[in-house]
RODREN-25539 format. One record per residue: x, y, z of N, C-alpha, C in turn; residue in three letters. Coordinates in steps of 0.2 Angstrom, whole numbers, plus 2048, in hexadecimal, padded with zeros to 3 digits. Last residue first. Layout:
N
npx  npy  npz  capx  capy  capz  cpx  cpy  cpz  res
X  Y  Z  X  Y  Z  X  Y  Z  ALA
...
# end
This chain:
247
npx  npy  npz  capx  capy  capz  cpx  cpy  cpz  res
5CF  0F1  8D4  5CD  0F7  8D8  5D0  0F6  8E0  GLN
5D7  0EC  8C5  5D5  0EB  8CC  5D4  0F2  8D0  ALA
5CF  0F0  8B6  5D4  0F0  8BA  5D2  0EF  8C1  ALA
5C3  0E4  8AF  5C5  0EA  8B1  5CB  0EA  8B5  MET
5BF  0DA  8A0  5C2  0DB  8A7  5C4  0E2  8A8  PRO
5AF  0DD  898  5B6  0DC  898  5B9  0DD  89F  GLN
5A2  0DF  893  5A4  0DA  897  5AB  0D8  897  ASN
59F  0EB  88E  5A1  0E6  889  5A3  0E0  88D  LEU
59B  0F3  898  596  0F1  893  598  0EC  88E  ILE
5A8  0F3  89F  5A2  0F1  8A2  59D  0EF  89D  PHE
5B1  0FA  896  5B2  0F3  898  5AC  0F0  89B  ALA
5AA  106  895  5AB  102  88F  5AC  0FB  891  GLN
5AB  10B  8A2  5A5  109  89F  5A5  105  899  ILE
5B9  10C  8A4  5B5  107  8A8  5AF  106  8A5  TYR
5BC  115  89A  5BF  10F  89A  5BB  10A  89E  GLU
5B4  120  89E  5B3  11D  898  5B6  116  897  VAL
5BB  123  8AA  5B4  122  8AA  5B2  11E  8A4  VAL
5C8  127  8A5  5C7  121  8A9  5C0  11F  8AA  GLN
5C5  132  89E  5C8  12D  89B  5C7  126  89F  LYS
5C0  13B  8A8  5BB  138  8A4  5BE  132  89F  GLN
5CC  13D  8AF  5C7  13A  8B2  5C2  137  8AE  GLN
5D4  143  8A5  5D6  13D  8A7  5D0  139  8AB  GLU
5CC  14F  8A2  5CE  14A  89D  5D0  143  89F  GLU
5CD  155  8AE  5C6  153  8AC  5C7  14E  8A7  ARG
5DB  150  8B8  5D8  154  8B3  5D1  151  8B1  SER
5DC  14D  8CA  5DD  14B  8C3  5D9  150  8BE  ILE
5D7  152  8D5  5DE  151  8D5  5E0  14F  8CE  ASP
5CA  15D  8D8  5CC  157  8D5  5D4  158  8D5  ALA
5C2  164  8E6  5C7  165  8E0  5CA  15F  8DE  LYS
5B1  160  8EA  5B8  161  8EC  5BC  162  8E5  ASP
5A1  169  8EB  5A6  164  8E8  5AD  165  8EB  ASP
59A  174  8EF  59A  16E  8F3  59F  168  8F1  GLY
595  178  8DE  596  17A  8E5  595  174  8EA  PHE
59F  173  8D1  598  172  8D4  599  174  8DC  GLN
5A6  17B  8C3  5A7  178  8CA  5A1  178  8CE  PHE
59D  178  8B3  5A1  17C  8B8  5A1  178  8BF  GLY
59F  169  8A8  59B  16F  8AB  59F  172  8B0  TYR
59F  15B  8A2  5A3  161  8A0  59F  167  8A2  HIS
5A0  14E  8AF  59D  152  8AA  5A1  158  8A7  GLY
5A8  14B  8B9  5A5  145  8B5  5A1  148  8AF  PHE
5AD  156  8BF  5B0  154  8B9  5AE  14D  8B6  GLN
5A5  158  8CB  5A4  15C  8C5  5A7  159  8BF  SER
5AA  14F  8D5  5A4  14E  8D2  5A3  151  8CB  HIS
5BB  148  8D2  5B6  14C  8D6  5AF  14B  8D2  ASN
5C9  13D  8D4  5C3  13F  8D0  5BE  143  8D4  ALA
5D3  137  8DB  5D4  13E  8D9  5CE  141  8D5  GLY
5D0  127  8D5  5D4  12B  8D9  5D5  132  8D7  GLU
5C1  11F  8D3  5C6  123  8CF  5CA  128  8D4  ILE
5BB  110  8D6  5BD  116  8D9  5C2  119  8D5  THR
5AD  105  8D3  5B3  108  8D0  5B5  10F  8D4  VAL
5A5  0F6  8D7  5A7  0FD  8DA  5AD  100  8D7  PHE
59A  0EC  8D0  5A1  0EE  8CF  5A1  0F6  8D2  ARG
58F  0E1  8D9  590  0E8  8D6  597  0EA  8D6  THR
58C  0D6  8DF  590  0D5  8D9  591  0DC  8D6  HIS
583  0D9  8EA  58A  0D7  8EB  58F  0D7  8E5  GLU
579  0E7  8E6  57A  0E0  8E6  582  0DF  8E7  PRO
576  0F5  8F1  578  0F2  8EA  57A  0EB  8EB  LEU
575  0F8  8FE  56F  0F9  8FA  570  0F7  8F2  LYS
582  0F8  904  57D  0F2  905  577  0F2  901  PRO
587  105  900  589  0FF  8FD  584  0F9  8FE  LYS
584  111  907  57F  10E  904  580  108  900  ASN
591  113  90C  58C  113  911  586  10F  90E  GLU
599  116  901  59A  10F  905  594  10E  90A  LEU
594  123  8FE  594  11D  8F9  594  116  8FD  VAL
598  12A  90A  591  129  908  590  123  903  LYS
5A6  129  908  5A3  127  90E  59B  125  90D  GLU
5A8  12F  8FC  5A9  128  8FC  5A6  125  903  MET
59B  13B  8F8  5A1  139  8FB  5A2  132  8FB  SER
595  144  8ED  594  13D  8EE  59A  13A  8F1  ALA
59B  151  8EE  594  150  8EE  592  149  8F0  ILE
5A9  150  8ED  5A6  153  8F3  59E  153  8F3  GLY
5B4  144  8E8  5AD  146  8E6  5AA  149  8ED  ASP
5C0  13F  8E8  5C0  146  8E9  5B9  149  8E8  ASN
5BF  132  8E3  5C1  133  8EA  5C1  13A  8EC  THR
5B0  12E  8DB  5B6  131  8DB  5B8  133  8E2  GLY
5A8  11F  8D4  5A9  124  8D8  5B0  127  8D8  SER
59D  115  8CC  5A3  118  8CB  5A3  11E  8CF  ILE
596  105  8CB  595  10B  8CF  59C  10F  8CE  LYS
58D  0F9  8C2  593  0FC  8C3  592  103  8C6  MET
584  0EA  8C1  584  0F1  8C3  58B  0F3  8C4  ILE
57A  0DE  8B9  580  0E1  8BA  580  0E8  8BC  PRO
56A  0D9  8C1  56E  0DB  8BB  575  0DE  8BD  LEU
563  0D4  8CC  568  0D0  8C9  56C  0D3  8C3  GLY
560  0DB  8DC  55F  0DB  8D5  564  0D7  8D2  ILE
561  0DC  8EA  55F  0D6  8E7  55E  0D5  8E0  SER
564  0EA  8EC  569  0E4  8EE  567  0DD  8EB  SER
55E  0F5  8EA  55F  0F1  8E4  564  0EB  8E6  LEU
553  0FF  8F3  558  0FA  8F4  558  0F6  8EE  ASN
553  111  8F5  550  10B  8F3  555  106  8F3  ILE
559  11C  8FA  552  11B  8FC  54F  115  8F9  ASP
566  11A  8F4  565  11C  8FB  55E  11A  8FE  ARG
570  114  8E7  56A  115  8EA  56A  116  8F2  PRO
579  124  8EA  573  120  8E9  575  119  8E6  HIS
583  12D  8E9  583  129  8EF  57D  124  8EF  THR
58D  12F  8DA  586  12F  8DE  587  12B  8E4  THR
595  12D  8CE  595  133  8D2  58F  134  8D6  GLY
58B  123  8C4  591  127  8C5  590  12C  8C9  ILE
586  112  8C1  585  118  8C5  58B  11C  8C6  LEU
57E  108  8B5  585  10C  8B7  583  112  8BB  ILE
577  0F9  8B2  576  0FF  8B5  57D  102  8B7  LEU
570  0EE  8A5  576  0F0  8A9  575  0F7  8AC  LYS
563  0EC  89F  568  0E6  8A0  56E  0E8  8A4  ASP
552  0F0  8A3  559  0F2  8A2  55E  0EC  8A3  ILE
546  0EB  8A5  547  0EF  89F  54E  0F1  89D  LEU
543  0E5  8B1  544  0E1  8AB  546  0E4  8A5  SER
542  0EF  8BB  548  0EB  8BB  549  0E6  8B4  PRO
53C  0FC  8BD  53B  0F9  8B7  541  0F4  8B6  ASN
53E  102  8CA  537  101  8C7  536  0FD  8C1  GLU
54C  101  8CA  548  0FE  8D0  541  0FD  8CE  TYR
550  108  8BF  551  100  8BF  54D  0FD  8C5  VAL
54C  115  8C3  549  112  8BD  54A  10A  8BD  PHE
555  116  8CE  54D  116  8CF  54A  113  8C9  GLN
561  117  8C7  55F  111  8CC  558  111  8CD  ALA
55E  123  8C0  560  11D  8BC  55E  116  8C1  ALA
55E  12C  8CB  557  12A  8C7  558  124  8C2  MET
56B  12C  8CF  566  12A  8D4  55F  128  8D0  LYS
571  130  8C3  572  129  8C6  56D  127  8CB  ALA
56C  13D  8C3  56B  139  8BD  56C  131  8BF  GLY
572  142  8CE  56B  141  8CE  569  13D  8C8  GLN
581  13B  8C8  57E  13E  8CE  576  13D  8CE  SER
57E  134  8B8  583  137  8BD  57F  13B  8C2  HIS
57A  124  8B1  579  12B  8B3  57E  12D  8B8  GLY
574  117  8A6  57A  11A  8AA  577  121  8AC  ALA
56F  107  8A0  56D  10E  8A3  572  111  8A7  LEU
570  0FE  892  573  100  898  571  107  89A  ILE
569  0F0  889  568  0F7  88C  56B  0F9  892  TYR
56B  0E8  87B  56D  0E8  882  56C  0EF  884  GLU
55E  0E4  86E  564  0E8  871  565  0E7  879  PHE
553  0DE  86B  559  0DB  869  55F  0DE  86C  THR
548  0E5  86F  54A  0E0  874  551  0DC  872  THR
544  0F5  86D  547  0EF  869  54B  0EB  86E  ASP
53F  0FE  877  53A  0FA  873  53E  0F4  870  ALA
544  108  87E  546  101  880  542  0FC  87C  LEU
53F  114  87B  546  113  879  548  10C  87B  LEU
533  11B  87C  533  115  879  53B  113  877  ASP
532  127  883  534  127  87C  535  121  878  LEU
52D  121  88F  529  126  88B  52B  127  884  GLU
538  119  893  532  116  891  52E  11B  88D  LYS
542  123  894  544  11D  890  53D  119  88E  PRO
53C  12C  89E  53C  12E  896  53E  128  892  LYS
53C  12C  8AB  538  127  8A7  538  128  8A0  ASN
542  137  8B0  546  130  8B0  542  12B  8AC  TYR
53F  144  8B1  53F  141  8AA  542  13A  8AA  GLY
540  14A  8BD  53A  14B  8B9  539  147  8B3  LYS
54C  146  8C2  546  144  8C6  53F  145  8C2  THR
555  14C  8BA  553  145  8B8  54D  143  8BC  ALA
553  15C  8B4  552  158  8BA  550  151  8B8  LEU
553  166  8AA  559  163  8AC  559  15F  8B2  ARG
545  168  8A7  548  16C  8AC  54F  16A  8AF  TRP
545  157  8A2  541  15D  8A3  545  162  8A8  PRO
555  152  89A  550  151  89F  54C  158  8A0  MET
55B  149  88D  55A  14F  88F  554  14F  894  LYS
566  13B  88C  55F  13D  88D  55F  144  890  ILE
570  134  880  570  139  886  569  13C  887  LEU
573  125  87B  56D  12A  87B  56E  12E  881  GLN
57E  11C  872  57D  120  878  578  125  877  VAL
583  10C  86B  57F  112  86B  57E  116  871  GLN
593  106  86B  58D  106  86F  589  10D  86D  CYS
5A0  107  867  59B  103  863  594  102  866  GLY
5A8  10F  86D  5AA  108  86E  5A5  104  86A  SER
5A3  11C  86B  5A9  11A  867  5AB  112  868  GLU
59B  11E  876  598  11B  86F  59D  119  86B  ALA
5A3  123  87F  5A1  11D  880  59E  11A  87A  ILE
5A6  130  879  5AB  12B  87A  5A9  124  87B  GLN
599  135  87A  59C  134  873  5A2  12F  874  ARG
598  137  888  593  132  884  596  130  87D  CYS
5A2  140  88B  5A2  13A  88E  59E  135  88A  LEU
59D  14B  883  5A3  148  882  5A4  141  885  PRO
590  14D  889  590  14B  882  597  148  881  ALA
58D  153  895  58F  14C  895  590  149  88E  TYR
589  15F  892  58F  15F  896  591  157  897  ALA
57D  15E  88C  582  15F  888  589  15E  88C  GLU
573  15F  897  575  159  894  57B  159  890  PRO
577  16A  8A5  576  169  89E  578  163  89B  ALA
572  165  8B5  578  166  8B0  575  165  8A9  VAL
568  163  8BE  569  16A  8BC  56E  16B  8B6  MET
56E  154  8C2  569  159  8C3  56C  160  8C2  GLY
577  14B  8B5  576  14D  8BC  571  153  8BC  GLY
56F  141  8A7  573  146  8AA  572  148  8B1  PRO
56E  130  8A3  56B  135  8A7  56F  13B  8A9  TYR
570  127  894  573  12B  899  56F  130  89C  PHE
56F  117  88E  56B  11C  88F  56E  120  895  LEU
577  10D  882  578  110  888  574  116  889  LEU
575  0FE  879  572  105  87A  573  107  881  VAL
57C  0F2  86E  57B  0F5  875  579  0FC  875  LYS
57E  0EF  862  579  0EB  865  578  0ED  86C  ASP
581  0F7  852  582  0F6  859  57D  0F2  85C  PHE
588  0FE  843  584  0FA  846  586  0F9  84E  GLY
591  108  83E  592  101  83C  58D  0FC  840  GLU
58E  114  844  58C  113  83D  58D  10C  83A  LYS
588  117  854  58D  114  850  58B  112  849  PRO
581  125  85A  580  11F  857  585  11C  852  THR
57C  12F  866  582  12E  863  582  126  860  PHE
570  13C  869  571  135  867  578  134  864  SER
568  145  874  56D  145  870  570  13E  86F  ILE
556  148  876  55C  143  876  562  146  872  LEU
54B  150  876  54B  14B  87B  552  148  87C  ASP
54B  158  86B  549  15B  871  54A  157  877  ASP
55A  152  863  553  153  863  552  157  86A  SER
568  14D  859  566  151  85F  55E  152  85E  ALA
575  142  854  56F  145  853  56D  148  859  THR
583  13B  84C  581  13F  852  57B  143  850  VAL
58A  12C  848  585  131  846  582  134  84C  GLU
59B  127  846  595  129  84B  591  12D  847  LEU
5A5  125  83D  5A4  120  841  59D  121  845  THR
5A7  131  835  5A7  12B  832  5A5  125  836  THR
59C  13C  83E  5A3  13B  83B  5A2  134  837  ASP
592  14A  844  593  143  842  59A  142  83E  SER
594  154  852  594  153  84B  596  14C  849  GLU
596  158  85F  58F  157  85D  58F  156  856  PHE
5A3  15A  861  5A0  154  865  599  152  862  ILE
5A6  165  85B  5A7  15F  857  5A4  159  85A  SER
5A6  16F  864  5A0  16E  860  5A0  168  85C  ALA
5AC  16B  874  5AD  16D  86E  5A7  16B  869  ASP
5A9  171  884  5A7  16B  87F  5A7  16E  878  VAL
5AB  17A  88E  5B0  177  88B  5AF  171  887  HIS
59C  176  897  5A1  17B  896  5A7  177  893  GLN
58A  177  899  590  173  896  596  178  895  ALA
585  17E  8A9  585  17E  8A1  58B  17A  89F  GLN
586  180  8B6  584  179  8B4  583  179  8AC  PHE
587  18D  8B8  58D  189  8B9  58C  182  8B6  THR
57A  191  8B6  580  194  8B2  585  18F  8B2  PHE
572  18B  8BF  570  18A  8B8  576  18C  8B4  TRP
579  190  8CB  579  188  8C9  577  187  8C2  MET
575  19D  8CA  57C  19B  8CA  57D  194  8C8  TRP
567  19C  8CC  56A  19F  8C6  572  19D  8C5  GLY
567  197  8D8  564  193  8D3  567  196  8CC  ILE
56D  1A1  8E0  570  19A  8E0  56D  196  8DA  ILE
564  1AB  8DD  56A  1AC  8DB  56E  1A5  8DB  CYS
558  1A6  8E3  558  1A7  8DC  55F  1A8  8DA  LEU
55D  1A6  8F1  55B  1A0  8EE  55B  1A1  8E6  GLY
55E  1B4  8F3  564  1AF  8F3  563  1A9  8F0  LEU
551  1B8  8F2  556  1BB  8ED  55C  1B6  8ED  LEU
54C  1B1  8FD  549  1B0  8F7  54E  1B2  8F1  ALA
553  1B7  907  554  1B0  906  551  1AE  8FF  TRP
54F  1C4  906  556  1C3  905  557  1BC  904  VAL
541  1C3  909  543  1C5  903  54A  1C4  901  LYS
542  1BE  916  53F  1BA  911  541  1BC  90A  ARG
547  1CA  91C  54B  1C4  91C  549  1BF  917  ILE
53C  1D3  91A  543  1D4  917  547  1CE  917  ASN
533  1CD  922  531  1CD  91B  538  1CF  917  ARG
539  1CE  92F  538  1C7  92C  537  1C8  925  TRP
538  1DC  930  53F  1D9  930  53E  1D2  92D  ILE
52B  1DF  930  52F  1E1  92A  536  1DE  92A  ASN
527  1D8  93B  524  1D6  935  529  1D8  92F  LYS
52E  1E0  945  530  1DA  944  52D  1D7  93D  LYS
526  1EC  943  52D  1EC  942  530  1E5  940  MET
# end
């Protein structure tokens, strides 16, 4: 009898696990992303492959931003953000990860030879798990990246970047239920003193991308449009070495 009970319990847990994974796969799809985001115009050339979605300024550029999506999130969910960044004159390469997991594909910049042209300035950015693995890439390859941007993450947590010299910016939201401000500050000593910490009032975790509400997150007090507008402004100022608003 007991064996049958435990067998049934295991089946229920397995079914529950599959339901959660299925729900995550669905809610982490790109949502409310207009098809025009993926179309070229007079200023940007937009291309897509199995590995990348690229936003390339037509008038030339000297900076390349590589973006790592959050775990399980469809890369297209970050296309609106990446396109807006590219409009500042910076090429943006939105990287598609195996199984939508940056943990499985964070070495793609080297595998795809995206860092070969040493005349460019390379900025590595990521959201959530993507930010964690962007930090890991810099930890393992400090000479390949010129600037690092961490969005909506408590990392670095398991590595220490405090002695690294490259410019770093960390963007957080006061309503982020996944990467709480408490945990962000707890790991602050693992980043160098020159790190720029940016806090967006009312921003949550899910609205850093265009996907569904993430389990465990808090409700945002600002719109997705306003949240991403501020993210773009901070990133553009950072990559162009411009002053930022006081935090």
